[in-house]
N, CA, C and O atoms as a CHARMM CRD file, in Angstrom:
* protein
*
  356
    1    1 UNK  N      0.83300  -1.19200   0.01200 PROA 1      0.00000
    2    1 UNK  CA     0.03500  -0.00800  -0.02200 PROA 1      0.00000
    3    1 UNK  C      0.88200   1.21500   0.03200 PROA 1      0.00000
    4    1 UNK  O      1.81800   1.28900   0.82800 PROA 1      0.00000
    5    2 UNK  N      0.56300   2.23200  -0.84100 PROA 2      0.00000
    6    2 UNK  CA     1.37100   3.43600  -0.89900 PROA 2      0.00000
    7    2 UNK  C      1.17300   4.24100   0.35700 PROA 2      0.00000
    8    2 UNK  O      0.14700   4.06700   1.01400 PROA 2      0.00000
    9    3 UNK  N      2.10500   5.12800   0.74400 PROA 3      0.00000
   10    3 UNK  CA     1.97100   5.96700   1.85000 PROA 3      0.00000
   11    3 UNK  C      0.71200   6.88900   1.78800 PROA 3      0.00000
   12    3 UNK  O      0.00700   7.17700   2.75600 PROA 3      0.00000
   13    4 UNK  N      0.52600   7.33600   0.40900 PROA 4      0.00000
   14    4 UNK  CA    -0.61700   8.22700   0.28000 PROA 4      0.00000
   15    4 UNK  C     -2.00000   7.55400   0.50200 PROA 4      0.00000
   16    4 UNK  O     -2.93200   8.17300   1.01500 PROA 4      0.00000
   17    5 UNK  N     -2.09500   6.28900   0.10400 PROA 5      0.00000
   18    5 UNK  CA    -3.31700   5.53700   0.44400 PROA 5      0.00000
   19    5 UNK  C     -3.46300   5.31900   1.89100 PROA 5      0.00000
   20    5 UNK  O     -4.54800   5.49300   2.44700 PROA 5      0.00000
   21    6 UNK  N     -2.36200   4.92700   2.54400 PROA 6      0.00000
   22    6 UNK  CA    -2.29400   4.74800   4.06900 PROA 6      0.00000
   23    6 UNK  C     -2.77500   6.06000   4.77400 PROA 6      0.00000
   24    6 UNK  O     -3.60700   5.99800   5.67900 PROA 6      0.00000
   25    7 UNK  N     -2.27900   7.16900   4.37800 PROA 7      0.00000
   26    7 UNK  CA    -2.62000   8.53400   4.89700 PROA 7      0.00000
   27    7 UNK  C     -4.08800   8.82800   4.74800 PROA 7      0.00000
   28    7 UNK  O     -4.73000   9.32600   5.67200 PROA 7      0.00000
   29    8 UNK  N     -4.60700   8.52800   3.61500 PROA 8      0.00000
   30    8 UNK  CA    -6.03200   8.83500   3.33000 PROA 8      0.00000
   31    8 UNK  C     -6.80500   7.94500   4.34100 PROA 8      0.00000
   32    8 UNK  O     -7.66500   8.48100   5.03900 PROA 8      0.00000
   33    9 UNK  N     -6.55100   6.61700   4.46000 PROA 9      0.00000
   34    9 UNK  CA    -7.26900   5.74300   5.32600 PROA 9      0.00000
   35    9 UNK  C     -7.14500   6.31900   6.73600 PROA 9      0.00000
   36    9 UNK  O     -8.15300   6.47200   7.42700 PROA 9      0.00000
   37   10 UNK  N     -5.99300   6.62100   7.14900 PROA 10     0.00000
   38   10 UNK  CA    -5.73100   7.17700   8.50100 PROA 10     0.00000
   39   10 UNK  C     -6.65800   8.39700   8.77400 PROA 10     0.00000
   40   10 UNK  O     -7.38800   8.43700   9.76500 PROA 10     0.00000
   41   11 UNK  N     -6.59400   9.37300   7.86200 PROA 11     0.00000
   42   11 UNK  CA    -7.36800  10.56400   8.01700 PROA 11     0.00000
   43   11 UNK  C     -8.88800  10.23800   7.98800 PROA 11     0.00000
   44   11 UNK  O     -9.62700  10.85900   8.75200 PROA 11     0.00000
   45   12 UNK  N     -9.35100   9.37500   7.21800 PROA 12     0.00000
   46   12 UNK  CA   -10.73700   8.94100   7.14600 PROA 12     0.00000
   47   12 UNK  C    -11.15100   8.38100   8.48100 PROA 12     0.00000
   48   12 UNK  O    -12.18300   8.75600   9.03700 PROA 12     0.00000
   49   13 UNK  N    -10.34400   7.48400   8.98800 PROA 13     0.00000
   50   13 UNK  CA   -10.68600   6.80400  10.34800 PROA 13     0.00000
   51   13 UNK  C    -10.76500   7.88400  11.39700 PROA 13     0.00000
   52   13 UNK  O    -11.74500   7.91600  12.14200 PROA 13     0.00000
   53   14 UNK  N     -9.78600   8.77800  11.50300 PROA 14     0.00000
   54   14 UNK  CA    -9.89700   9.83700  12.51900 PROA 14     0.00000
   55   14 UNK  C    -10.92200  10.88200  12.32600 PROA 14     0.00000
   56   14 UNK  O    -11.30300  11.56600  13.27600 PROA 14     0.00000
   57   15 UNK  N    -11.38400  11.03000  11.12600 PROA 15     0.00000
   58   15 UNK  CA   -12.47500  12.00100  10.90100 PROA 15     0.00000
   59   15 UNK  C    -13.81500  11.50300  11.35700 PROA 15     0.00000
   60   15 UNK  O    -14.74500  12.29500  11.50300 PROA 15     0.00000
   61   16 UNK  N    -13.94800  10.20500  11.59000 PROA 16     0.00000
   62   16 UNK  CA   -15.14800   9.64000  12.02300 PROA 16     0.00000
   63   16 UNK  C    -15.14200   9.48500  13.57000 PROA 16     0.00000
   64   16 UNK  O    -16.05800   8.86600  14.11200 PROA 16     0.00000
   65   17 UNK  N    -14.16800  10.01300  14.26700 PROA 17     0.00000
   66   17 UNK  CA   -14.16000  10.09800  15.64800 PROA 17     0.00000
   67   17 UNK  C    -14.25300  11.47600  16.28600 PROA 17     0.00000
   68   17 UNK  O    -13.63200  12.43300  15.82400 PROA 17     0.00000
   69   18 UNK  N    -15.01500  11.55800  17.32400 PROA 18     0.00000
   70   18 UNK  CA   -15.02600  12.89700  18.11200 PROA 18     0.00000
   71   18 UNK  C    -13.98300  12.63200  19.18200 PROA 18     0.00000
   72   18 UNK  O    -14.20600  11.82200  20.08100 PROA 18     0.00000
   73   19 UNK  N    -12.85400  13.30300  19.09400 PROA 19     0.00000
   74   19 UNK  CA   -11.82000  13.15600  20.05000 PROA 19     0.00000
   75   19 UNK  C    -12.10500  13.93500  21.30400 PROA 19     0.00000
   76   19 UNK  O    -12.16000  15.16400  21.26100 PROA 19     0.00000
   77   20 UNK  N    -12.29700  13.23700  22.46300 PROA 20     0.00000
   78   20 UNK  CA   -12.70200  13.87200  23.67200 PROA 20     0.00000
   79   20 UNK  C    -11.45300  14.26000  24.54800 PROA 20     0.00000
   80   20 UNK  O    -11.43800  15.26600  25.25600 PROA 20     0.00000
   81   21 UNK  N    -10.47100  13.43000  24.44500 PROA 21     0.00000
   82   21 UNK  CA    -9.22000  13.73100  25.21800 PROA 21     0.00000
   83   21 UNK  C     -8.09500  12.78600  24.72300 PROA 21     0.00000
   84   21 UNK  O     -8.31100  11.58900  24.53000 PROA 21     0.00000
   85   22 UNK  N     -6.92300  13.34800  24.53200 PROA 22     0.00000
   86   22 UNK  CA    -5.78500  12.56900  24.10800 PROA 22     0.00000
   87   22 UNK  C     -4.57500  12.97800  25.04000 PROA 22     0.00000
   88   22 UNK  O     -4.07000  14.09700  24.95700 PROA 22     0.00000
   89   23 UNK  N     -4.17300  12.10300  25.85400 PROA 23     0.00000
   90   23 UNK  CA    -3.09900  12.29200  26.71000 PROA 23     0.00000
   91   23 UNK  C     -1.90300  11.43800  26.41900 PROA 23     0.00000
   92   23 UNK  O     -2.06600  10.24800  26.14900 PROA 23     0.00000
   93   24 UNK  N     -0.72100  11.97100  26.45900 PROA 24     0.00000
   94   24 UNK  CA     0.56000  11.21500  26.27600 PROA 24     0.00000
   95   24 UNK  C      1.46500  11.51700  27.40700 PROA 24     0.00000
   96   24 UNK  O      1.64900  12.66400  27.81500 PROA 24     0.00000
   97   25 UNK  N      2.06800  10.38000  27.94200 PROA 25     0.00000
   98   25 UNK  CA     2.98900  10.51100  29.06400 PROA 25     0.00000
   99   25 UNK  C      4.32500  10.08900  28.43800 PROA 25     0.00000
  100   25 UNK  O      4.48400   8.95400  27.99000 PROA 25     0.00000
  101   26 UNK  N      5.29100  11.03800  28.41900 PROA 26     0.00000
  102   26 UNK  CA     6.60300  10.66500  27.95200 PROA 26     0.00000
  103   26 UNK  C      7.35000   9.91900  28.94900 PROA 26     0.00000
  104   26 UNK  O      7.47300  10.35200  30.09500 PROA 26     0.00000
  105   27 UNK  N      7.88100   8.75800  28.54900 PROA 27     0.00000
  106   27 UNK  CA     8.58300   7.91700  29.43900 PROA 27     0.00000
  107   27 UNK  C     10.08600   7.95900  29.32900 PROA 27     0.00000
  108   27 UNK  O     10.79800   7.86300  30.32900 PROA 27     0.00000
  109   28 UNK  N     10.60500   8.11400  28.01600 PROA 28     0.00000
  110   28 UNK  CA    12.06800   8.21700  27.76500 PROA 28     0.00000
  111   28 UNK  C     12.29500   9.11100  26.61300 PROA 28     0.00000
  112   28 UNK  O     11.44100   9.22300  25.73300 PROA 28     0.00000
  113   29 UNK  N     13.40600   9.74800  26.58600 PROA 29     0.00000
  114   29 UNK  CA    13.87400  10.44800  25.42100 PROA 29     0.00000
  115   29 UNK  C     15.36400  10.16200  25.19300 PROA 29     0.00000
  116   29 UNK  O     16.10400   9.91400  26.14400 PROA 29     0.00000
  117   30 UNK  N     15.78400  10.19600  23.96300 PROA 30     0.00000
  118   30 UNK  CA    17.18100  10.02700  23.66200 PROA 30     0.00000
  119   30 UNK  C     17.46000  10.93900  22.41800 PROA 30     0.00000
  120   30 UNK  O     16.80700  10.84600  21.37900 PROA 30     0.00000
  121   31 UNK  N     18.46400  11.81000  22.60300 PROA 31     0.00000
  122   31 UNK  CA    18.73800  12.73300  21.48200 PROA 31     0.00000
  123   31 UNK  C     20.32800  12.81300  21.33800 PROA 31     0.00000
  124   31 UNK  O     21.09500  12.89800  22.29700 PROA 31     0.00000
  125   32 UNK  N     20.68400  12.77500  20.07600 PROA 32     0.00000
  126   32 UNK  CA    22.07200  13.09600  19.78500 PROA 32     0.00000
  127   32 UNK  C     22.11100  14.34700  18.86700 PROA 32     0.00000
  128   32 UNK  O     21.16700  15.13700  18.87100 PROA 32     0.00000
  129   33 UNK  N     23.17900  14.52500  18.09700 PROA 33     0.00000
  130   33 UNK  CA    23.32500  15.73500  17.32100 PROA 33     0.00000
  131   33 UNK  C     22.23800  15.91900  16.27100 PROA 33     0.00000
  132   33 UNK  O     21.77600  17.03900  16.05400 PROA 33     0.00000
  133   34 UNK  N     21.81800  14.82600  15.60700 PROA 34     0.00000
  134   34 UNK  CA    20.92100  14.87100  14.48400 PROA 34     0.00000
  135   34 UNK  C     19.72800  14.07100  14.49600 PROA 34     0.00000
  136   34 UNK  O     18.85600  14.24800  13.64600 PROA 34     0.00000
  137   35 UNK  N     19.61800  13.13900  15.46700 PROA 35     0.00000
  138   35 UNK  CA    18.43700  12.22300  15.53200 PROA 35     0.00000
  139   35 UNK  C     18.04300  12.11300  16.97900 PROA 35     0.00000
  140   35 UNK  O     18.81100  12.41300  17.89300 PROA 35     0.00000
  141   36 UNK  N     16.81400  11.66900  17.15400 PROA 36     0.00000
  142   36 UNK  CA    16.25300  11.44200  18.52300 PROA 36     0.00000
  143   36 UNK  C     15.07100  10.55700  18.49900 PROA 36     0.00000
  144   36 UNK  O     14.48000  10.26000  17.46100 PROA 36     0.00000
  145   37 UNK  N     14.72800  10.12500  19.74000 PROA 37     0.00000
  146   37 UNK  CA    13.56700   9.21000  19.85200 PROA 37     0.00000
  147   37 UNK  C     12.81500   9.70400  21.12300 PROA 37     0.00000
  148   37 UNK  O     13.44100  10.13600  22.09100 PROA 37     0.00000
  149   38 UNK  N     11.59200   9.63600  21.09800 PROA 38     0.00000
  150   38 UNK  CA    10.68600   9.84900  22.30000 PROA 38     0.00000
  151   38 UNK  C      9.76800   8.72900  22.40000 PROA 38     0.00000
  152   38 UNK  O      9.07000   8.39700  21.44200 PROA 38     0.00000
  153   39 UNK  N      9.73600   8.10200  23.58100 PROA 39     0.00000
  154   39 UNK  CA     8.84100   6.91800  23.81700 PROA 39     0.00000
  155   39 UNK  C      7.89100   7.22200  25.01700 PROA 39     0.00000
  156   39 UNK  O      8.27500   7.67000  26.09800 PROA 39     0.00000
  157   40 UNK  N      6.63400   6.92700  24.69900 PROA 40     0.00000
  158   40 UNK  CA     5.68900   7.16600  25.76900 PROA 40     0.00000
  159   40 UNK  C      4.43300   6.29900  25.73100 PROA 40     0.00000
  160   40 UNK  O      4.39000   5.33600  24.96500 PROA 40     0.00000
  161   41 UNK  N      3.43900   6.59800  26.50900 PROA 41     0.00000
  162   41 UNK  CA     2.16700   5.87200  26.54900 PROA 41     0.00000
  163   41 UNK  C      1.16600   6.90700  26.19400 PROA 41     0.00000
  164   41 UNK  O      1.30400   8.09400  26.49000 PROA 41     0.00000
  165   42 UNK  N      0.14100   6.41200  25.54100 PROA 42     0.00000
  166   42 UNK  CA    -1.03800   7.26900  25.25100 PROA 42     0.00000
  167   42 UNK  C     -2.34800   6.73300  25.72200 PROA 42     0.00000
  168   42 UNK  O     -2.51800   5.51700  25.82100 PROA 42     0.00000
  169   43 UNK  N     -3.27400   7.59200  26.01600 PROA 43     0.00000
  170   43 UNK  CA    -4.68700   7.21800  26.19200 PROA 43     0.00000
  171   43 UNK  C     -5.57800   8.19300  25.44100 PROA 43     0.00000
  172   43 UNK  O     -5.54400   9.40700  25.63800 PROA 43     0.00000
  173   44 UNK  N     -6.36500   7.59900  24.58200 PROA 44     0.00000
  174   44 UNK  CA    -7.26500   8.34700  23.64600 PROA 44     0.00000
  175   44 UNK  C     -8.75000   8.00500  24.10300 PROA 44     0.00000
  176   44 UNK  O     -9.20000   6.86000  24.12300 PROA 44     0.00000
  177   45 UNK  N     -9.41500   9.09100  24.45100 PROA 45     0.00000
  178   45 UNK  CA   -10.88900   8.91800  24.73600 PROA 45     0.00000
  179   45 UNK  C    -11.62100   9.52800  23.62900 PROA 45     0.00000
  180   45 UNK  O    -11.40200  10.70300  23.33600 PROA 45     0.00000
  181   46 UNK  N    -12.52100   8.78200  22.95300 PROA 46     0.00000
  182   46 UNK  CA   -13.25400   9.26200  21.79400 PROA 46     0.00000
  183   46 UNK  C    -14.73900   8.72700  21.74500 PROA 46     0.00000
  184   46 UNK  O    -15.11800   7.77200  22.42200 PROA 46     0.00000
  185   47 UNK  N    -15.48800   9.39000  20.93300 PROA 47     0.00000
  186   47 UNK  CA   -16.85200   8.91900  20.55200 PROA 47     0.00000
  187   47 UNK  C    -16.88700   8.48200  19.13400 PROA 47     0.00000
  188   47 UNK  O    -16.42200   9.21100  18.25800 PROA 47     0.00000
  189   48 UNK  N    -17.38300   7.39500  18.87900 PROA 48     0.00000
  190   48 UNK  CA   -17.43500   6.76300  17.52700 PROA 48     0.00000
  191   48 UNK  C    -18.67100   7.38100  16.82300 PROA 48     0.00000
  192   48 UNK  O    -19.73900   7.51800  17.42100 PROA 48     0.00000
  193   49 UNK  N    -18.49100   7.74600  15.54400 PROA 49     0.00000
  194   49 UNK  CA   -19.66700   8.23700  14.71500 PROA 49     0.00000
  195   49 UNK  C    -20.62700   7.20200  14.52300 PROA 49     0.00000
  196   49 UNK  O    -21.82600   7.47100  14.44700 PROA 49     0.00000
  197   50 UNK  N    -20.12100   5.85600  14.42400 PROA 50     0.00000
  198   50 UNK  CA   -20.98600   4.77100  14.12400 PROA 50     0.00000
  199   50 UNK  C    -22.08000   4.42300  15.15500 PROA 50     0.00000
  200   50 UNK  O    -23.25000   4.23700  14.82000 PROA 50     0.00000
  201   51 UNK  N    -21.61700   4.34100  16.49100 PROA 51     0.00000
  202   51 UNK  CA   -22.51500   3.86200  17.45900 PROA 51     0.00000
  203   51 UNK  C    -22.68600   4.77200  18.54700 PROA 51     0.00000
  204   51 UNK  O    -23.41100   4.45000  19.48800 PROA 51     0.00000
  205   52 UNK  N    -22.02300   6.01800  18.51800 PROA 52     0.00000
  206   52 UNK  CA   -22.03200   7.13200  19.53300 PROA 52     0.00000
  207   52 UNK  C    -21.64800   6.69000  20.91700 PROA 52     0.00000
  208   52 UNK  O    -21.86900   7.45300  21.85800 PROA 52     0.00000
  209   53 UNK  N    -21.06700   5.46800  21.12100 PROA 53     0.00000
  210   53 UNK  CA   -20.46300   5.14900  22.36700 PROA 53     0.00000
  211   53 UNK  C    -19.16900   5.81700  22.67000 PROA 53     0.00000
  212   53 UNK  O    -18.39400   6.09500  21.75500 PROA 53     0.00000
  213   54 UNK  N    -18.89800   6.08900  23.92200 PROA 54     0.00000
  214   54 UNK  CA   -17.61300   6.61600  24.23800 PROA 54     0.00000
  215   54 UNK  C    -16.66800   5.50400  24.57800 PROA 54     0.00000
  216   54 UNK  O    -17.00700   4.58800  25.32800 PROA 54     0.00000
  217   55 UNK  N    -15.43500   5.58600  24.00500 PROA 55     0.00000
  218   55 UNK  CA   -14.51800   4.42400  24.20300 PROA 55     0.00000
  219   55 UNK  C    -13.11400   5.15700  24.57900 PROA 55     0.00000
  220   55 UNK  O    -12.87800   6.34600  24.36600 PROA 55     0.00000
  221   56 UNK  N    -12.29300   4.28800  25.13500 PROA 56     0.00000
  222   56 UNK  CA   -10.89300   4.71500  25.48400 PROA 56     0.00000
  223   56 UNK  C     -9.93200   3.67500  24.96800 PROA 56     0.00000
  224   56 UNK  O    -10.13300   2.47900  25.17900 PROA 56     0.00000
  225   57 UNK  N     -8.93600   4.09600  24.32300 PROA 57     0.00000
  226   57 UNK  CA    -7.83100   3.14900  23.82600 PROA 57     0.00000
  227   57 UNK  C     -6.56800   3.60500  24.48600 PROA 57     0.00000
  228   57 UNK  O     -6.37100   4.78600  24.77100 PROA 57     0.00000
  229   58 UNK  N     -5.71700   2.64000  24.72100 PROA 58     0.00000
  230   58 UNK  CA    -4.43700   2.97400  25.37600 PROA 58     0.00000
  231   58 UNK  C     -3.30700   2.11400  24.70000 PROA 58     0.00000
  232   58 UNK  O     -3.56200   1.05000  24.13500 PROA 58     0.00000
  233   59 UNK  N     -2.14200   2.60200  24.78600 PROA 59     0.00000
  234   59 UNK  CA    -0.99800   1.92200  24.16600 PROA 59     0.00000
  235   59 UNK  C      0.33900   2.59700  24.25100 PROA 59     0.00000
  236   59 UNK  O      0.54500   3.39900  25.16200 PROA 59     0.00000
  237   60 UNK  N      1.25800   2.32300  23.36100 PROA 60     0.00000
  238   60 UNK  CA     2.57100   2.95300  23.34400 PROA 60     0.00000
  239   60 UNK  C      2.67600   3.75000  22.08500 PROA 60     0.00000
  240   60 UNK  O      2.03100   3.43200  21.08600 PROA 60     0.00000
  241   61 UNK  N      3.50400   4.81200  22.11600 PROA 61     0.00000
  242   61 UNK  CA     3.73300   5.67000  21.00100 PROA 61     0.00000
  243   61 UNK  C      5.19400   6.04800  20.99900 PROA 61     0.00000
  244   61 UNK  O      5.77000   6.32200  22.05200 PROA 61     0.00000
  245   62 UNK  N      5.79400   6.06400  19.83700 PROA 62     0.00000
  246   62 UNK  CA     7.18400   6.39900  19.53500 PROA 62     0.00000
  247   62 UNK  C      7.34800   7.39300  18.53700 PROA 62     0.00000
  248   62 UNK  O      6.80200   7.21000  17.44800 PROA 62     0.00000
  249   63 UNK  N      8.05300   8.47500  18.75200 PROA 63     0.00000
  250   63 UNK  CA     8.33500   9.44200  17.73600 PROA 63     0.00000
  251   63 UNK  C      9.87800   9.35600  17.38700 PROA 63     0.00000
  252   63 UNK  O     10.72400   9.37600  18.28100 PROA 63     0.00000
  253   64 UNK  N     10.19700   9.26000  16.06600 PROA 64     0.00000
  254   64 UNK  CA    11.58300   9.29600  15.63200 PROA 64     0.00000
  255   64 UNK  C     11.75800  10.71100  15.06900 PROA 64     0.00000
  256   64 UNK  O     10.98400  11.15300  14.22000 PROA 64     0.00000
  257   65 UNK  N     12.82400  11.43500  15.57200 PROA 65     0.00000
  258   65 UNK  CA    12.97400  12.70700  15.37300 PROA 65     0.00000
  259   65 UNK  C     14.28500  12.93800  14.51800 PROA 65     0.00000
  260   65 UNK  O     15.21100  12.12900  14.57000 PROA 65     0.00000
  261   66 UNK  N     14.32600  14.03800  13.75300 PROA 66     0.00000
  262   66 UNK  CA    15.46900  14.38600  12.86100 PROA 66     0.00000
  263   66 UNK  C     15.73300  15.81000  12.98600 PROA 66     0.00000
  264   66 UNK  O     14.78700  16.57900  12.81600 PROA 66     0.00000
  265   67 UNK  N     16.99500  16.31000  13.28400 PROA 67     0.00000
  266   67 UNK  CA    17.29900  17.69300  13.35500 PROA 67     0.00000
  267   67 UNK  C     17.48800  18.26200  11.87700 PROA 67     0.00000
  268   67 UNK  O     18.40100  17.83800  11.16800 PROA 67     0.00000
  269   68 UNK  N     16.61100  19.21800  11.44400 PROA 68     0.00000
  270   68 UNK  CA    16.68100  19.67100  10.07400 PROA 68     0.00000
  271   68 UNK  C     16.64600  21.20800  10.31000 PROA 68     0.00000
  272   68 UNK  O     15.76800  21.75100  10.98000 PROA 68     0.00000
  273   69 UNK  N     17.72900  21.90200   9.67300 PROA 69     0.00000
  274   69 UNK  CA    17.82400  23.39200   9.70600 PROA 69     0.00000
  275   69 UNK  C     18.05200  23.68500  11.21100 PROA 69     0.00000
  276   69 UNK  O     19.05000  23.29400  11.81500 PROA 69     0.00000
  277   70 UNK  N     17.12600  24.34900  11.72500 PROA 70     0.00000
  278   70 UNK  CA    17.31100  24.91500  13.14200 PROA 70     0.00000
  279   70 UNK  C     16.14700  24.34700  14.05100 PROA 70     0.00000
  280   70 UNK  O     15.74900  24.97700  15.03100 PROA 70     0.00000
  281   71 UNK  N     15.61500  23.11100  13.67200 PROA 71     0.00000
  282   71 UNK  CA    14.50900  22.61100  14.52000 PROA 71     0.00000
  283   71 UNK  C     14.36200  21.05300  14.36900 PROA 71     0.00000
  284   71 UNK  O     14.76200  20.45300  13.37100 PROA 71     0.00000
  285   72 UNK  N     13.76100  20.45500  15.42900 PROA 72     0.00000
  286   72 UNK  CA    13.49700  19.09100  15.39700 PROA 72     0.00000
  287   72 UNK  C     12.24900  18.82000  14.53000 PROA 72     0.00000
  288   72 UNK  O     11.30300  19.59700  14.65300 PROA 72     0.00000
  289   73 UNK  N     12.16600  17.87100  13.73200 PROA 73     0.00000
  290   73 UNK  CA    11.00600  17.43600  13.03700 PROA 73     0.00000
  291   73 UNK  C     10.70500  15.95900  13.22600 PROA 73     0.00000
  292   73 UNK  O     11.61900  15.14300  13.34200 PROA 73     0.00000
  293   74 UNK  N      9.40400  15.61000  13.25800 PROA 74     0.00000
  294   74 UNK  CA     9.03100  14.29500  13.47400 PROA 74     0.00000
  295   74 UNK  C      9.21500  13.59000  12.09600 PROA 74     0.00000
  296   74 UNK  O      8.66500  14.02000  11.08300 PROA 74     0.00000
  297   75 UNK  N      9.98100  12.53300  12.10500 PROA 75     0.00000
  298   75 UNK  CA    10.25600  11.76200  10.87300 PROA 75     0.00000
  299   75 UNK  C      9.22700  10.64800  10.72300 PROA 75     0.00000
  300   75 UNK  O      8.75500  10.36000   9.62300 PROA 75     0.00000
  301   76 UNK  N      8.89300  10.03400  11.84300 PROA 76     0.00000
  302   76 UNK  CA     8.12700   8.79400  11.89700 PROA 76     0.00000
  303   76 UNK  C      7.38400   8.77200  13.27100 PROA 76     0.00000
  304   76 UNK  O      7.91600   9.10200  14.33100 PROA 76     0.00000
  305   77 UNK  N      6.16500   8.37000  13.14000 PROA 77     0.00000
  306   77 UNK  CA     5.35300   8.06600  14.39500 PROA 77     0.00000
  307   77 UNK  C      4.84000   6.54200  14.41500 PROA 77     0.00000
  308   77 UNK  O      4.16900   6.10300  13.48100 PROA 77     0.00000
  309   78 UNK  N      5.16000   5.82600  15.43200 PROA 78     0.00000
  310   78 UNK  CA     4.72100   4.49700  15.53700 PROA 78     0.00000
  311   78 UNK  C      3.96100   4.34700  16.81900 PROA 78     0.00000
  312   78 UNK  O      4.36600   4.85200  17.86500 PROA 78     0.00000
  313   79 UNK  N      2.75300   3.58300  16.72400 PROA 79     0.00000
  314   79 UNK  CA     2.04900   3.35300  17.94800 PROA 79     0.00000
  315   79 UNK  C      1.45800   1.93700  17.91500 PROA 79     0.00000
  316   79 UNK  O      1.12800   1.37600  16.87000 PROA 79     0.00000
  317   80 UNK  N      1.35700   1.43000  19.07800 PROA 80     0.00000
  318   80 UNK  CA     0.69600   0.14600  19.28700 PROA 80     0.00000
  319   80 UNK  C     -0.52400   0.24900  20.32300 PROA 80     0.00000
  320   80 UNK  O     -0.32300   0.63400  21.47500 PROA 80     0.00000
  321   81 UNK  N     -1.70100  -0.08500  19.89800 PROA 81     0.00000
  322   81 UNK  CA    -2.77700  -0.05400  20.75400 PROA 81     0.00000
  323   81 UNK  C     -2.86600  -1.42500  21.54400 PROA 81     0.00000
  324   81 UNK  O     -2.86500  -2.51400  20.97100 PROA 81     0.00000
  325   82 UNK  N     -2.94200  -1.26100  22.90900 PROA 82     0.00000
  326   82 UNK  CA    -3.02100  -2.40400  23.67400 PROA 82     0.00000
  327   82 UNK  C     -4.52300  -2.83200  23.88500 PROA 82     0.00000
  328   82 UNK  O     -4.82200  -4.02600  23.92400 PROA 82     0.00000
  329   83 UNK  N     -5.37300  -1.92700  24.00600 PROA 83     0.00000
  330   83 UNK  CA    -6.80600  -2.37200  24.20400 PROA 83     0.00000
  331   83 UNK  C     -7.69200  -1.10500  24.00700 PROA 83     0.00000
  332   83 UNK  O     -7.25400   0.04000  24.12100 PROA 83     0.00000
  333   84 UNK  N     -8.88800  -1.39700  23.72400 PROA 84     0.00000
  334   84 UNK  CA   -10.05000  -0.42700  23.54400 PROA 84     0.00000
  335   84 UNK  C    -11.17400  -0.83400  24.43300 PROA 84     0.00000
  336   84 UNK  O    -11.60000  -1.98900  24.39500 PROA 84     0.00000
  337   85 UNK  N    -11.67300   0.06600  25.23200 PROA 85     0.00000
  338   85 UNK  CA   -12.70900  -0.25000  26.22000 PROA 85     0.00000
  339   85 UNK  C    -13.89800   0.72800  26.09300 PROA 85     0.00000
  340   85 UNK  O    -13.66300   1.90600  25.82600 PROA 85     0.00000
  341   86 UNK  N    -15.10400   0.31600  26.26400 PROA 86     0.00000
  342   86 UNK  CA   -16.24000   1.14700  26.26300 PROA 86     0.00000
  343   86 UNK  C    -16.27900   1.79200  27.69900 PROA 86     0.00000
  344   86 UNK  O    -16.04800   1.10300  28.69200 PROA 86     0.00000
  345   87 UNK  N    -16.56200   3.07000  27.77900 PROA 87     0.00000
  346   87 UNK  CA   -16.61800   3.73500  28.99400 PROA 87     0.00000
  347   87 UNK  C    -18.14500   3.96800  29.29200 PROA 87     0.00000
  348   87 UNK  O    -18.89600   4.37600  28.40600 PROA 87     0.00000
  349   88 UNK  N    -18.59200   3.68700  30.60300 PROA 88     0.00000
  350   88 UNK  CA   -19.89600   3.95500  30.96700 PROA 88     0.00000
  351   88 UNK  C    -20.11200   5.41200  31.04400 PROA 88     0.00000
  352   88 UNK  O    -19.21100   6.11000  31.50900 PROA 88     0.00000
  353   89 UNK  N    -21.19800   5.93400  30.64100 PROA 89     0.00000
  354   89 UNK  CA   -21.52900   7.36100  30.60000 PROA 89     0.00000
  355   89 UNK  C    -22.26400   7.60600  31.94500 PROA 89     0.00000
  356   89 UNK  O    -22.68100   8.73000  32.22400 PROA 89     0.00000
């Protein structure tokens, strides 16, 4: 699958969610002269357009960074979802 198709699917999936809260806890960072990595945990609370239930997902997130010009840029984002739970309203 091309990156453009993957991005379209990713955007489409997120456009069908009402993001209620998105928290990230940074656990580790490592930076050298031109590259870096940030590792953390995330919790995303959202309402699905399909069934209107409120759900929460949690997992790990990693950013790979690259120093370009005079700033850090995110080169890649990786995440792994551990679970998704329905939240009682």
